[in-house]
N, C-alpha and C positions, 0 to 999 in steps of 0.2 A: 903796776906794781913789779910787774915782770926783771925791771931792770931792779928791784931790792932785794933779788933773792935767787943765791944763789947755791945750783945743786952740789952736795956734795956725798959722796961714801962715806957709810956708815959701818965700819970693818967692825964685827965680833968674834970670837974664837971660831963659830963653825959656818959660818956665813958672812957675807958681804951685804949690805940693803942700802938705802939711798934716804939721804936727811936734807933738809934745804937752811943754809944759812941765811939770816937778814939782813940786810944793811939799812940804816938809819935813812928815815925820810918823813919833811914835815906831813908827805900826803897821807902818812899811816896813821889809822886809830887806834888807839893803847887804853885797856882798858883796867882800873885795879879795882879790885873788889875785897875790901878791906874786910877785917875779923871771921873771914872764913876759919871752920873748924875741920879736923878730920871727918869727920861725915857728913860734909856740905858737901856738894855735887855743881858743876857746870855742865852744859850739856850743848856742845855742838852740833848744829841740826845741819846736813847738807841737802836738805830735800825741803820741797816750798809746802803750805801750808794743805794739802792734799796728799800727800807721800811720796810726791814724783818728783825724782830726781834728775837736778836738770842736765842738758849736752853740756860735755865737758869743756866750751867752751864761756858756760855762761857761771861756771861755779866756779865761784871767789875763795883765793887762797884761805884757810883756817888756823895761821899761824898763832901757835898761842906758848908759853911759858909758863915757869913756876919759879917763884924766889921764898927763901925762908926770910920771916922777919926776923932783923937785930933784935926785938926784942922777945924772942922765944930762944935765941941763944943756939 
């Protein structure tokens, strides 16, 4: 997956951060959660079932995105 991600600067008014750009790959898995509403929540967990954070080499990338449905206007 490393070759699918390009790191870029996220330039804000008073600071510069870091973000990532994702390039398409057939190896990626994407999920669409339909019918979500404003009060729905998706949680991305970066720990195992016992609450332990894995070493950095074991942490998978957790890229995510959001879109506005065309039916919402």
